[in-house]
N, CA, C and O atoms as a GROMACS GRO file, in nm:
protein
  608
    1MET      N    1  -1.838   2.101  -5.205
    1MET     CA    2  -1.832   2.123  -5.061
    1MET      C    3  -1.759   2.005  -4.996
    1MET      O    4  -1.782   1.889  -5.030
    2GLY      N    5  -1.671   2.038  -4.899
    2GLY     CA    6  -1.600   1.935  -4.827
    2GLY      C    7  -1.459   1.906  -4.876
    2GLY      O    8  -1.385   1.834  -4.810
    3ASP      N    9  -1.422   1.962  -4.992
    3ASP     CA   10  -1.285   1.943  -5.040
    3ASP      C   11  -1.188   2.016  -4.947
    3ASP      O   12  -1.220   2.124  -4.896
    4ILE      N   13  -1.070   1.957  -4.926
    4ILE     CA   14  -0.967   2.021  -4.845
    4ILE      C   15  -0.877   2.102  -4.937
    4ILE      O   16  -0.826   2.050  -5.037
    5ILE      N   17  -0.857   2.227  -4.903
    5ILE     CA   18  -0.766   2.315  -4.977
    5ILE      C   19  -0.644   2.336  -4.889
    5ILE      O   20  -0.655   2.369  -4.771
    6VAL      N   21  -0.526   2.315  -4.948
    6VAL     CA   22  -0.401   2.327  -4.873
    6VAL      C   23  -0.317   2.437  -4.938
    6VAL      O   24  -0.295   2.438  -5.059
    7ARG      N   25  -0.270   2.529  -4.855
    7ARG     CA   26  -0.181   2.634  -4.904
    7ARG      C   27  -0.053   2.633  -4.822
    7ARG      O   28  -0.051   2.587  -4.708
    8GLN      N   29   0.054   2.685  -4.880
    8GLN     CA   30   0.179   2.698  -4.808
    8GLN      C   31   0.160   2.802  -4.698
    8GLN      O   32   0.097   2.905  -4.721
    9LYS      N   33   0.214   2.776  -4.581
    9LYS     CA   34   0.203   2.870  -4.470
    9LYS      C   35   0.338   2.928  -4.434
    9LYS      O   36   0.352   3.049  -4.416
   10GLY      N   37   0.436   2.844  -4.424
   10GLY     CA   38   0.572   2.886  -4.393
   10GLY      C   39   0.665   2.808  -4.484
   10GLY      O   40   0.624   2.755  -4.587
   11PHE      N   41   0.791   2.803  -4.445
   11PHE     CA   42   0.888   2.733  -4.528
   11PHE      C   43   0.855   2.584  -4.540
   11PHE      O   44   0.864   2.527  -4.649
   12ILE      N   45   0.817   2.521  -4.428
   12ILE     CA   46   0.788   2.377  -4.432
   12ILE      C   47   0.646   2.344  -4.385
   12ILE      O   48   0.607   2.227  -4.386
   13THR      N   49   0.569   2.442  -4.345
   13THR     CA   50   0.434   2.414  -4.295
   13THR      C   51   0.329   2.454  -4.397
   13THR      O   52   0.351   2.538  -4.484
   14THR      N   53   0.212   2.392  -4.382
   14THR     CA   54   0.100   2.421  -4.470
   14THR      C   55  -0.023   2.453  -4.386
   14THR      O   56  -0.030   2.419  -4.268
   15HIS      N   57  -0.120   2.519  -4.449
   15HIS     CA   58  -0.246   2.554  -4.382
   15HIS      C   59  -0.359   2.483  -4.455
   15HIS      O   60  -0.366   2.485  -4.578
   16TYR      N   61  -0.448   2.420  -4.377
   16TYR     CA   62  -0.558   2.342  -4.431
   16TYR      C   63  -0.690   2.415  -4.407
   16TYR      O   64  -0.711   2.474  -4.301
   17MET      N   65  -0.778   2.410  -4.507
   17MET     CA   66  -0.912   2.468  -4.495
   17MET      C   67  -1.008   2.380  -4.573
   17MET      O   68  -0.967   2.298  -4.654
   18VAL      N   69  -1.137   2.398  -4.548
   18VAL     CA   70  -1.240   2.316  -4.613
   18VAL      C   71  -1.330   2.408  -4.696
   18VAL      O   72  -1.382   2.508  -4.646
   19TYR      N   73  -1.347   2.372  -4.822
   19TYR     CA   74  -1.434   2.450  -4.910
   19TYR      C   75  -1.580   2.429  -4.871
   19TYR      O   76  -1.624   2.315  -4.856
   20VAL      N   77  -1.654   2.540  -4.855
   20VAL     CA   78  -1.796   2.528  -4.816
   20VAL      C   79  -1.893   2.580  -4.920
   20VAL      O   80  -2.014   2.566  -4.904
   21GLY      N   81  -1.843   2.641  -5.028
   21GLY     CA   82  -1.932   2.688  -5.133
   21GLY      C   83  -1.921   2.839  -5.152
   21GLY      O   84  -1.824   2.901  -5.108
   22THR      N   85  -2.022   2.895  -5.220
   22THR     CA   86  -2.021   3.039  -5.245
   22THR      C   87  -2.133   3.107  -5.168
   22THR      O   88  -2.239   3.050  -5.143
   23GLN      N   89  -2.106   3.230  -5.131
   23GLN     CA   90  -2.205   3.312  -5.061
   23GLN      C   91  -2.200   3.451  -5.126
   23GLN      O   92  -2.099   3.520  -5.119
   24SER      N   93  -2.308   3.490  -5.188
   24SER     CA   94  -2.315   3.617  -5.262
   24SER      C   95  -2.203   3.627  -5.365
   24SER      O   96  -2.145   3.734  -5.384
   25GLY      N   97  -2.173   3.515  -5.432
   25GLY     CA   98  -2.072   3.512  -5.536
   25GLY      C   99  -1.929   3.502  -5.486
   25GLY      O  100  -1.836   3.504  -5.567
   26ILE      N  101  -1.909   3.491  -5.356
   26ILE     CA  102  -1.775   3.482  -5.299
   26ILE      C  103  -1.750   3.340  -5.251
   26ILE      O  104  -1.831   3.283  -5.179
   27GLN      N  105  -1.635   3.282  -5.292
   27GLN     CA  106  -1.601   3.148  -5.248
   27GLN      C  107  -1.564   3.151  -5.100
   27GLN      O  108  -1.484   3.234  -5.056
   28MET      N  109  -1.623   3.057  -5.023
   28MET     CA  110  -1.604   3.055  -4.878
   28MET      C  111  -1.539   2.923  -4.834
   28MET      O  112  -1.560   2.818  -4.895
   29VAL      N  113  -1.461   2.932  -4.728
   29VAL     CA  114  -1.398   2.815  -4.667
   29VAL      C  115  -1.414   2.822  -4.517
   29VAL      O  116  -1.438   2.928  -4.460
   30ALA      N  117  -1.399   2.706  -4.454
   30ALA     CA  118  -1.392   2.700  -4.308
   30ALA      C  119  -1.248   2.667  -4.273
   30ALA      O  120  -1.185   2.584  -4.339
   31GLU      N  121  -1.197   2.732  -4.171
   31GLU     CA  122  -1.060   2.708  -4.129
   31GLU      C  123  -1.049   2.717  -3.978
   31GLU      O  124  -1.136   2.773  -3.912
   32ASN      N  125  -0.942   2.660  -3.926
   32ASN     CA  126  -0.911   2.671  -3.784
   32ASN      C  127  -0.781   2.750  -3.776
   32ASN      O  128  -0.674   2.700  -3.810
   33GLN      N  129  -0.791   2.872  -3.730
   33GLN     CA  130  -0.679   2.966  -3.732
   33GLN      C  131  -0.631   2.994  -3.590
   33GLN      O  132  -0.711   3.019  -3.500
   34ARG      N  133  -0.500   2.990  -3.572
   34ARG     CA  134  -0.441   3.021  -3.440
   34ARG      C  135  -0.485   3.160  -3.395
   34ARG      O  136  -0.479   3.255  -3.473
   35GLY      N  137  -0.528   3.172  -3.271
   35GLY     CA  138  -0.571   3.299  -3.216
   35GLY      C  139  -0.716   3.333  -3.245
   35GLY      O  140  -0.771   3.426  -3.186
   36VAL      N  141  -0.779   3.259  -3.336
   36VAL     CA  142  -0.918   3.286  -3.375
   36VAL      C  143  -1.005   3.164  -3.351
   36VAL      O  144  -1.117   3.176  -3.301
   37GLY      N  145  -0.955   3.047  -3.388
   37GLY     CA  146  -1.034   2.923  -3.380
   37GLY      C  147  -1.105   2.897  -3.511
   37GLY      O  148  -1.068   2.952  -3.615
   38VAL      N  149  -1.206   2.813  -3.505
   38VAL     CA  150  -1.279   2.774  -3.626
   38VAL      C  151  -1.367   2.890  -3.671
   38VAL      O  152  -1.440   2.950  -3.592
   39GLN      N  153  -1.358   2.921  -3.800
   39GLN     CA  154  -1.436   3.030  -3.858
   39GLN      C  155  -1.463   3.002  -4.005
   39GLN      O  156  -1.395   2.920  -4.067
   40ILE      N  157  -1.562   3.070  -4.059
   40ILE     CA  158  -1.590   3.066  -4.202
   40ILE      C  159  -1.551   3.202  -4.259
   40ILE      O  160  -1.598   3.306  -4.213
   41VAL      N  161  -1.463   3.199  -4.360
   41VAL     CA  162  -1.412   3.322  -4.421
   41VAL      C  163  -1.406   3.304  -4.572
   41VAL      O  164  -1.426   3.194  -4.624
   42SER      N  165  -1.379   3.413  -4.641
   42SER     CA  166  -1.362   3.403  -4.787
   42SER      C  167  -1.234   3.327  -4.817
   42SER      O  168  -1.138   3.330  -4.740
   43LEU      N  169  -1.235   3.259  -4.930
   43LEU     CA  170  -1.116   3.186  -4.974
   43LEU      C  171  -0.999   3.283  -4.989
   43LEU      O  172  -0.886   3.250  -4.954
   44GLN      N  173  -1.026   3.401  -5.041
   44GLN     CA  174  -0.921   3.501  -5.062
   44GLN      C  175  -0.855   3.537  -4.929
   44GLN      O  176  -0.732   3.545  -4.922
   45LYS      N  177  -0.934   3.558  -4.825
   45LYS     CA  178  -0.877   3.591  -4.694
   45LYS      C  179  -0.797   3.473  -4.638
   45LYS      O  180  -0.688   3.493  -4.584
   46ALA      N  181  -0.849   3.352  -4.651
   46ALA     CA  182  -0.781   3.234  -4.598
   46ALA      C  183  -0.650   3.206  -4.672
   46ALA      O  184  -0.555   3.156  -4.612
   47LEU      N  185  -0.645   3.237  -4.800
   47LEU     CA  186  -0.521   3.215  -4.875
   47LEU      C  187  -0.412   3.313  -4.834
   47LEU      O  188  -0.293   3.282  -4.847
   48ALA      N  189  -0.450   3.429  -4.784
   48ALA     CA  190  -0.355   3.530  -4.734
   48ALA      C  191  -0.241   3.553  -4.833
   48ALA      O  192  -0.123   3.553  -4.796
   49ASN      N  193  -0.278   3.575  -4.959
   49ASN     CA  194  -0.181   3.602  -5.067
   49ASN      C  195  -0.086   3.486  -5.095
   49ASN      O  196   0.020   3.507  -5.154
   50ASN      N  197  -0.123   3.365  -5.056
   50ASN     CA  198  -0.045   3.246  -5.088
   50ASN      C  199  -0.119   3.166  -5.195
   50ASN      O  200  -0.241   3.177  -5.209
   51LEU      N  201  -0.045   3.088  -5.271
   51LEU     CA  202  -0.105   3.005  -5.373
   51LEU      C  203  -0.156   2.874  -5.313
   51LEU      O  204  -0.106   2.827  -5.212
   52ILE      N  205  -0.256   2.818  -5.378
   52ILE     CA  206  -0.306   2.686  -5.338
   52ILE      C  207  -0.200   2.584  -5.375
   52ILE      O  208  -0.154   2.579  -5.489
   53LYS      N  209  -0.160   2.502  -5.279
   53LYS     CA  210  -0.060   2.398  -5.302
   53LYS      C  211  -0.125   2.274  -5.362
   53LYS      O  212  -0.072   2.214  -5.455
   54ARG      N  213  -0.241   2.236  -5.307
   54ARG     CA  214  -0.314   2.121  -5.360
   54ARG      C  215  -0.458   2.124  -5.308
   54ARG      O  216  -0.490   2.192  -5.211
   55ILE      N  217  -0.542   2.046  -5.376
   55ILE     CA  218  -0.681   2.026  -5.333
   55ILE      C  219  -0.701   1.877  -5.316
   55ILE      O  220  -0.674   1.799  -5.407
   56GLU      N  221  -0.750   1.839  -5.199
   56GLU     CA  222  -0.782   1.698  -5.172
   56GLU      C  223  -0.933   1.683  -5.183
   56GLU      O  224  -1.009   1.734  -5.100
   57LYS      N  225  -0.974   1.611  -5.285
   57LYS     CA  226  -1.118   1.594  -5.311
   57LYS      C  227  -1.188   1.524  -5.196
   57LYS      O  228  -1.132   1.434  -5.132
   58PHE      N  229  -1.311   1.565  -5.170
   58PHE     CA  230  -1.394   1.502  -5.067
   58PHE      C  231  -1.411   1.355  -5.102
   58PHE      O  232  -1.447   1.321  -5.215
   59SER      N  233  -1.384   1.269  -5.006
   59SER     CA  234  -1.384   1.125  -5.036
   59SER      C  235  -1.513   1.053  -4.997
   59SER      O  236  -1.528   0.934  -5.024
   60GLY      N  237  -1.604   1.124  -4.935
   60GLY     CA  238  -1.728   1.060  -4.892
   60GLY      C  239  -1.833   1.056  -5.003
   60GLY      O  240  -1.808   1.096  -5.117
   61THR      N  241  -1.950   1.007  -4.965
   61THR     CA  242  -2.063   1.000  -5.058
   61THR      C  243  -2.136   1.135  -5.060
   61THR      O  244  -2.105   1.224  -4.982
   62GLU      N  245  -2.230   1.147  -5.150
   62GLU     CA  246  -2.311   1.269  -5.154
   62GLU      C  247  -2.389   1.286  -5.024
   62GLU      O  248  -2.409   1.398  -4.977
   63SER      N  249  -2.431   1.175  -4.966
   63SER     CA  250  -2.500   1.180  -4.837
   63SER      C  251  -2.406   1.233  -4.728
   63SER      O  252  -2.446   1.313  -4.644
   64ASP      N  253  -2.280   1.188  -4.732
   64ASP     CA  254  -2.179   1.237  -4.636
   64ASP      C  255  -2.154   1.386  -4.654
   64ASP      O  256  -2.129   1.458  -4.557
   65ARG      N  257  -2.160   1.431  -4.778
   65ARG     CA  258  -2.133   1.572  -4.808
   65ARG      C  259  -2.233   1.664  -4.735
   65ARG      O  260  -2.201   1.778  -4.702
   66HIS      N  261  -2.353   1.613  -4.711
   66HIS     CA  262  -2.455   1.693  -4.641
   66HIS      C  263  -2.422   1.712  -4.493
   66HIS      O  264  -2.485   1.794  -4.427
   67THR      N  265  -2.325   1.637  -4.440
   67THR     CA  266  -2.286   1.653  -4.299
   67THR      C  267  -2.175   1.756  -4.282
   67THR      O  268  -2.142   1.795  -4.170
   68VAL      N  269  -2.116   1.802  -4.392
   68VAL     CA  270  -2.002   1.894  -4.385
   68VAL      C  271  -2.039   2.023  -4.313
   68VAL      O  272  -1.975   2.059  -4.214
   69LEU      N  273  -2.139   2.093  -4.361
   69LEU     CA  274  -2.175   2.222  -4.302
   69LEU      C  275  -2.223   2.209  -4.157
   69LEU      O  276  -2.182   2.290  -4.073
   70PRO      N  277  -2.308   2.111  -4.124
   70PRO     CA  278  -2.345   2.096  -3.982
   70PRO      C  279  -2.224   2.068  -3.890
   70PRO      O  280  -2.219   2.119  -3.778
   71ARG      N  281  -2.128   1.989  -3.938
   71ARG     CA  282  -2.006   1.964  -3.858
   71ARG      C  283  -1.929   2.093  -3.835
   71ARG      O  284  -1.882   2.119  -3.724
   72ILE      N  285  -1.917   2.172  -3.940
   72ILE     CA  286  -1.844   2.300  -3.928
   72ILE      C  287  -1.916   2.391  -3.830
   72ILE      O  288  -1.853   2.447  -3.740
   73LYS      N  289  -2.046   2.405  -3.846
   73LYS     CA  290  -2.122   2.496  -3.758
   73LYS      C  291  -2.112   2.454  -3.612
   73LYS      O  292  -2.111   2.539  -3.522
   74LYS      N  293  -2.105   2.323  -3.589
   74LYS     CA  294  -2.094   2.273  -3.452
   74LYS      C  295  -1.960   2.313  -3.388
   74LYS      O  296  -1.949   2.325  -3.266
   75LEU      N  297  -1.858   2.335  -3.472
   75LEU     CA  298  -1.724   2.367  -3.422
   75LEU      C  299  -1.688   2.515  -3.431
   75LEU      O  300  -1.580   2.555  -3.387
   76LEU      N  301  -1.777   2.598  -3.485
   76LEU     CA  302  -1.745   2.741  -3.497
   76LEU      C  303  -1.703   2.799  -3.362
   76LEU      O  304  -1.771   2.780  -3.261
   77GLY      N  305  -1.590   2.867  -3.362
   77GLY     CA  306  -1.540   2.929  -3.240
   77GLY      C  307  -1.451   2.838  -3.155
   77GLY      O  308  -1.386   2.886  -3.063
   78LYS      N  309  -1.449   2.708  -3.185
   78LYS     CA  310  -1.364   2.618  -3.106
   78LYS      C  311  -1.219   2.662  -3.122
   78LYS      O  312  -1.173   2.685  -3.233
   79PRO      N  313  -1.146   2.675  -3.009
   79PRO     CA  314  -1.010   2.726  -3.018
   79PRO      C  315  -0.910   2.632  -3.084
   79PRO      O  316  -0.923   2.510  -3.079
   80TYR      N  317  -0.813   2.692  -3.144
   80TYR     CA  318  -0.701   2.625  -3.210
   80TYR      C  319  -0.608   2.566  -3.104
   80TYR      O  320  -0.585   2.629  -3.001
   81ASP      N  321  -0.556   2.448  -3.128
   81ASP     CA  322  -0.455   2.386  -3.042
   81ASP      C  323  -0.354   2.320  -3.134
   81ASP      O  324  -0.390   2.229  -3.210
   82LEU      N  325  -0.230   2.363  -3.130
   82LEU     CA  326  -0.128   2.316  -3.222
   82LEU      C  327  -0.113   2.164  -3.224
   82LEU      O  328  -0.094   2.106  -3.331
   83ILE      N  329  -0.122   2.100  -3.109
   83ILE     CA  330  -0.098   1.956  -3.100
   83ILE      C  331  -0.226   1.875  -3.118
   83ILE      O  332  -0.224   1.770  -3.183
   84ARG      N  333  -0.338   1.921  -3.060
   84ARG     CA  334  -0.460   1.839  -3.058
   84ARG      C  335  -0.571   1.885  -3.151
   84ARG      O  336  -0.659   1.805  -3.184
   85PHE      N  337  -0.570   2.011  -3.196
   85PHE     CA  338  -0.677   2.060  -3.282
   85PHE      C  339  -0.628   2.175  -3.368
   85PHE      O  340  -0.670   2.290  -3.351
   86ASN      N  341  -0.537   2.144  -3.461
   86ASN     CA  342  -0.487   2.248  -3.551
   86ASN      C  343  -0.570   2.250  -3.680
   86ASN      O  344  -0.672   2.181  -3.689
   87CYS      N  345  -0.527   2.326  -3.778
   87CYS     CA  346  -0.604   2.339  -3.901
   87CYS      C  347  -0.616   2.207  -3.976
   87CYS      O  348  -0.719   2.181  -4.038
   88GLU      N  349  -0.513   2.124  -3.971
   88GLU     CA  350  -0.520   1.996  -4.040
   88GLU      C  351  -0.614   1.899  -3.968
   88GLU      O  352  -0.692   1.830  -4.033
   89HIS      N  353  -0.608   1.894  -3.835
   89HIS     CA  354  -0.702   1.811  -3.759
   89HIS      C  355  -0.845   1.848  -3.799
   89HIS      O  356  -0.927   1.761  -3.830
   90PHE      N  357  -0.874   1.978  -3.797
   90PHE     CA  358  -1.007   2.028  -3.828
   90PHE      C  359  -1.051   1.988  -3.969
   90PHE      O  360  -1.159   1.931  -3.987
   91ALA      N  361  -0.968   2.017  -4.068
   91ALA     CA  362  -1.004   1.990  -4.207
   91ALA      C  363  -1.026   1.841  -4.232
   91ALA      O  364  -1.122   1.803  -4.300
   92ARG      N  365  -0.940   1.759  -4.178
   92ARG     CA  366  -0.955   1.614  -4.199
   92ARG      C  367  -1.079   1.559  -4.128
   92ARG      O  368  -1.145   1.470  -4.180
   93TRP      N  369  -1.110   1.612  -4.011
   93TRP     CA  370  -1.229   1.565  -3.940
   93TRP      C  371  -1.355   1.602  -4.018
   93TRP      O  372  -1.448   1.522  -4.030
   94ILE      N  373  -1.358   1.723  -4.071
   94ILE     CA  374  -1.474   1.766  -4.149
   94ILE      C  375  -1.486   1.682  -4.276
   94ILE      O  376  -1.596   1.640  -4.312
   95SER      N  377  -1.375   1.658  -4.343
   95SER     CA  378  -1.377   1.590  -4.471
   95SER      C  379  -1.395   1.438  -4.461
   95SER      O  380  -1.466   1.379  -4.542
   96ASN      N  381  -1.331   1.376  -4.362
   96ASN     CA  382  -1.339   1.229  -4.357
   96ASN      C  383  -1.369   1.169  -4.220
   96ASN      O  384  -1.370   1.047  -4.204
   97GLY      N  385  -1.395   1.254  -4.120
   97GLY     CA  386  -1.431   1.204  -3.987
   97GLY      C  387  -1.314   1.156  -3.904
   97GLY      O  388  -1.334   1.102  -3.795
   98LYS      N  389  -1.191   1.176  -3.952
   98LYS     CA  390  -1.071   1.134  -3.877
   98LYS      C  391  -0.990   1.257  -3.838
   98LYS      O  392  -0.942   1.330  -3.925
   99MET      N  393  -0.976   1.279  -3.709
   99MET     CA  394  -0.905   1.397  -3.661
   99MET      C  395  -0.756   1.365  -3.650
   99MET      O  396  -0.706   1.329  -3.543
  100THR      N  397  -0.686   1.378  -3.764
  100THR     CA  398  -0.544   1.348  -3.768
  100THR      C  399  -0.467   1.466  -3.826
  100THR      O  400  -0.522   1.550  -3.897
  101SER      N  401  -0.338   1.471  -3.793
  101SER     CA  402  -0.250   1.572  -3.849
  101SER      C  403  -0.117   1.508  -3.882
  101SER      O  404  -0.039   1.474  -3.793
  102LYS      N  405  -0.091   1.493  -4.010
  102LYS     CA  406   0.036   1.434  -4.053
  102LYS      C  407   0.153   1.524  -4.015
  102LYS      O  408   0.263   1.476  -3.989
  103GLN      N  409   0.129   1.655  -4.010
  103GLN     CA  410   0.235   1.748  -3.971
  103GLN      C  411   0.278   1.723  -3.826
  103GLN      O  412   0.398   1.719  -3.797
  104VAL      N  413   0.182   1.705  -3.736
  104VAL     CA  414   0.215   1.678  -3.595
  104VAL      C  415   0.281   1.542  -3.581
  104VAL      O  416   0.378   1.527  -3.507
  105GLU      N  417   0.230   1.443  -3.653
  105GLU     CA  418   0.290   1.309  -3.647
  105GLU      C  419   0.434   1.312  -3.698
  105GLU      O  420   0.520   1.243  -3.642
  106THR      N  421   0.461   1.389  -3.801
  106THR     CA  422   0.596   1.399  -3.857
  106THR      C  423   0.691   1.465  -3.757
  106THR      O  424   0.803   1.417  -3.738
  107VAL      N  425   0.648   1.573  -3.694
  107VAL     CA  426   0.732   1.641  -3.594
  107VAL      C  427   0.762   1.546  -3.479
  107VAL      O  428   0.875   1.541  -3.429
  108SER      N  429   0.662   1.471  -3.436
  108SER     CA  430   0.681   1.375  -3.327
  108SER      C  431   0.784   1.270  -3.366
  108SER      O  432   0.871   1.235  -3.286
  109LEU      N  433   0.775   1.220  -3.488
  109LEU     CA  434   0.869   1.119  -3.535
  109LEU      C  435   1.011   1.176  -3.545
  109LEU      O  436   1.108   1.109  -3.507
  110ILE      N  437   1.023   1.298  -3.594
  110ILE     CA  438   1.154   1.362  -3.603
  110ILE      C  439   1.216   1.378  -3.464
  110ILE      O  440   1.335   1.353  -3.445
  111ALA      N  441   1.134   1.420  -3.366
  111ALA     CA  442   1.184   1.435  -3.228
  111ALA      C  443   1.229   1.300  -3.174
  111ALA      O  444   1.333   1.291  -3.108
  112LEU      N  445   1.152   1.196  -3.201
  112LEU     CA  446   1.189   1.062  -3.153
  112LEU      C  447   1.321   1.017  -3.217
  112LEU      O  448   1.410   0.969  -3.147
  113LEU      N  449   1.333   1.031  -3.348
  113LEU     CA  450   1.455   0.992  -3.417
  113LEU      C  451   1.574   1.076  -3.371
  113LEU      O  452   1.686   1.026  -3.359
  114GLY      N  453   1.549   1.205  -3.347
  114GLY     CA  454   1.656   1.291  -3.295
  114GLY      C  455   1.702   1.244  -3.158
  114GLY      O  456   1.821   1.242  -3.129
  115GLY      N  457   1.605   1.205  -3.075
  115GLY     CA  458   1.639   1.153  -2.942
  115GLY      C  459   1.722   1.027  -2.952
  115GLY      O  460   1.819   1.010  -2.877
  116ILE      N  461   1.685   0.940  -3.043
  116ILE     CA  462   1.762   0.816  -3.063
  116ILE      C  463   1.903   0.849  -3.114
  116ILE      O  464   2.001   0.791  -3.068
  117GLY      N  465   1.911   0.942  -3.207
  117GLY     CA  466   2.041   0.983  -3.261
  117GLY      C  467   2.132   1.041  -3.153
  117GLY      O  468   2.250   1.006  -3.146
  118PHE      N  469   2.077   1.129  -3.070
  118PHE     CA  470   2.157   1.187  -2.962
  118PHE      C  471   2.196   1.081  -2.860
  118PHE      O  472   2.305   1.087  -2.802
  119SER      N  473   2.108   0.984  -2.837
  119SER     CA  474   2.142   0.874  -2.746
  119SER      C  475   2.261   0.796  -2.798
  119SER      O  476   2.353   0.764  -2.723
  120MET      N  477   2.259   0.766  -2.926
  120MET     CA  478   2.369   0.690  -2.986
  120MET      C  479   2.499   0.772  -2.983
  120MET      O  480   2.607   0.719  -2.957
  121ALA      N  481   2.485   0.901  -3.011
  121ALA     CA  482   2.603   0.988  -3.009
  121ALA      C  483   2.661   0.997  -2.868
  121ALA      O  484   2.783   1.005  -2.852
  122SER      N  485   2.576   0.997  -2.768
  122SER     CA  486   2.624   1.008  -2.630
  122SER      C  487   2.704   0.885  -2.588
  122SER      O  488   2.789   0.894  -2.499
  123LEU      N  489   2.679   0.772  -2.651
  123LEU     CA  490   2.753   0.650  -2.618
  123LEU      C  491   2.897   0.657  -2.664
  123LEU      O  492   2.985   0.592  -2.607
  124THR      N  493   2.923   0.736  -2.769
  124THR     CA  494   3.058   0.744  -2.824
  124THR      C  495   3.130   0.873  -2.788
  124THR      O  496   3.252   0.882  -2.804
  125ALA      N  497   3.058   0.973  -2.739
  125ALA     CA  498   3.120   1.102  -2.707
  125ALA      C  499   3.186   1.097  -2.569
  125ALA      O  500   3.138   1.030  -2.478
  126LYS      N  501   3.298   1.170  -2.555
  126LYS     CA  502   3.368   1.176  -2.427
  126LYS      C  503   3.289   1.255  -2.326
  126LYS      O  504   3.279   1.216  -2.209
  127LYS      N  505   3.233   1.367  -2.369
  127LYS     CA  506   3.150   1.449  -2.280
  127LYS      C  507   3.006   1.428  -2.322
  127LYS      O  508   2.950   1.507  -2.398
  128ASN      N  509   2.946   1.321  -2.272
  128ASN     CA  510   2.816   1.282  -2.322
  128ASN      C  511   2.698   1.338  -2.243
  128ASN      O  512   2.584   1.305  -2.276
  129GLY      N  513   2.720   1.419  -2.143
  129GLY     CA  514   2.610   1.474  -2.062
  129GLY      C  515   2.511   1.555  -2.145
  129GLY      O  516   2.390   1.541  -2.129
  130VAL      N  517   2.564   1.639  -2.234
  130VAL     CA  518   2.477   1.723  -2.318
  130VAL      C  519   2.396   1.636  -2.413
  130VAL      O  520   2.277   1.660  -2.432
  131PHE      N  521   2.458   1.536  -2.472
  131PHE     CA  522   2.388   1.447  -2.564
  131PHE      C  523   2.276   1.371  -2.492
  131PHE      O  524   2.167   1.353  -2.546
  132ILE      N  525   2.304   1.327  -2.371
  132ILE     CA  526   2.202   1.254  -2.295
  132ILE      C  527   2.084   1.343  -2.264
  132ILE      O  528   1.969   1.302  -2.278
  133ILE      N  529   2.112   1.466  -2.222
  133ILE     CA  530   2.003   1.560  -2.192
  133ILE      C  531   1.920   1.589  -2.317
  133ILE      O  532   1.797   1.587  -2.312
  134LEU      N  533   1.988   1.615  -2.430
  134LEU     CA  534   1.915   1.640  -2.555
  134LEU      C  535   1.832   1.518  -2.596
  134LEU      O  536   1.718   1.532  -2.641
  135ALA      N  537   1.890   1.401  -2.581
  135ALA     CA  538   1.817   1.279  -2.617
  135ALA      C  539   1.692   1.263  -2.531
  135ALA      O  540   1.585   1.228  -2.582
  136ILE      N  541   1.705   1.289  -2.403
  136ILE     CA  542   1.590   1.277  -2.312
  136ILE      C  543   1.483   1.380  -2.347
  136ILE      O  544   1.365   1.348  -2.352
  137VAL      N  545   1.526   1.504  -2.371
  137VAL     CA  546   1.430   1.610  -2.406
  137VAL      C  547   1.355   1.576  -2.534
  137VAL      O  548   1.233   1.586  -2.539
  138LEU      N  549   1.427   1.535  -2.638
  138LEU     CA  550   1.362   1.501  -2.765
  138LEU      C  551   1.270   1.380  -2.750
  138LEU      O  552   1.161   1.376  -2.807
  139PHE      N  553   1.313   1.283  -2.673
  139PHE     CA  554   1.229   1.165  -2.649
  139PHE      C  555   1.102   1.205  -2.575
  139PHE      O  556   0.994   1.159  -2.611
  140LEU      N  557   1.114   1.290  -2.474
  140LEU     CA  558   0.996   1.334  -2.398
  140LEU      C  559   0.901   1.417  -2.485
  140LEU      O  560   0.779   1.405  -2.473
  141ILE      N  561   0.957   1.500  -2.572
  141ILE     CA  562   0.872   1.577  -2.664
  141ILE      C  563   0.794   1.482  -2.753
  141ILE      O  564   0.674   1.498  -2.772
  142SER      N  565   0.862   1.384  -2.808
  142SER     CA  566   0.797   1.288  -2.896
  142SER      C  567   0.686   1.212  -2.825
  142SER      O  568   0.575   1.199  -2.878
  143ILE      N  569   0.714   1.163  -2.706
  143ILE     CA  570   0.614   1.089  -2.629
  143ILE      C  571   0.497   1.179  -2.593
  143ILE      O  572   0.382   1.137  -2.602
  144SER      N  573   0.525   1.303  -2.552
  144SER     CA  574   0.418   1.397  -2.516
  144SER      C  575   0.327   1.426  -2.633
  144SER      O  576   0.204   1.423  -2.619
  145VAL      N  577   0.385   1.453  -2.749
  145VAL     CA  578   0.305   1.481  -2.869
  145VAL      C  579   0.221   1.358  -2.903
  145VAL      O  580   0.102   1.370  -2.934
  146HIS      N  581   0.282   1.242  -2.898
  146HIS     CA  582   0.209   1.118  -2.928
  146HIS      C  583   0.092   1.097  -2.832
  146HIS      O  584  -0.018   1.064  -2.875
  147LEU      N  585   0.116   1.116  -2.705
  147LEU     CA  586   0.008   1.098  -2.606
  147LEU      C  587  -0.101   1.202  -2.620
  147LEU      O  588  -0.219   1.170  -2.606
  148LEU      N  589  -0.064   1.326  -2.649
  148LEU     CA  590  -0.165   1.431  -2.670
  148LEU      C  591  -0.250   1.402  -2.793
  148LEU      O  592  -0.370   1.426  -2.794
  149GLN      N  593  -0.187   1.349  -2.898
  149GLN     CA  594  -0.260   1.312  -3.019
  149GLN      C  595  -0.363   1.203  -2.987
  149GLN      O  596  -0.476   1.210  -3.034
  150LYS      N  597  -0.324   1.105  -2.909
  150LYS     CA  598  -0.412   0.991  -2.878
  150LYS      C  599  -0.521   1.031  -2.779
  150LYS      O  600  -0.624   0.964  -2.773
  151LYS      N  601  -0.501   1.138  -2.702
  151LYS     CA  602  -0.594   1.180  -2.598
  151LYS      C  603  -0.724   1.236  -2.653
  151LYS      O  604  -0.824   1.242  -2.580
  152LYS      N  605  -0.726   1.277  -2.780
  152LYS     CA  606  -0.845   1.341  -2.839
  152LYS      C  607  -0.969   1.258  -2.824
  152LYS      O  608  -1.076   1.298  -2.869
   0.00000   0.00000   0.00000
C-alpha cells in the first residue's frame, strides 16, 4: 500500500495513481482523474488499457504506511486541477507528504526558457514585435504556473 504506479497517458504525459490493496480479489488504486477528482477504482480501470511504465516504492516507514488510506479517504471527491492538484500532486502527497508535480515544473521551465529564447531572437530580428509578444506570453505562463504551484 502506498506505492505510486505510473502509466503512459499521452505521447509525453503520464498518469499517477497510488496502490491501496485488494478488495474482493481485485487490485485497487486511488487516483485523481480530470472531470472526476479523487476516487478509488480498480487497477484495470485506472490503467485504461495502458501498460505500467514504472512503480515507485513507498518510501515511508510501516507506521507511515498506515496513514495512506486515511489520507486518501480525506481527499475523496476533491476536484482535479491541472496546475495545483493533478494526479501527480495527489500521488506524491499520499506517498511522501509532498504535493509536487515534476510534469508541471517541467512545463513551467520550458515556458520560461522559450520566453528567454524568443527574447533573444527579438533582439536580432528585424520585425521583432511578434518575438517580444511571444516572449512575454511564455514568461507570464511560466511565472503564473510557478506562483500557482507555490500557492498550495
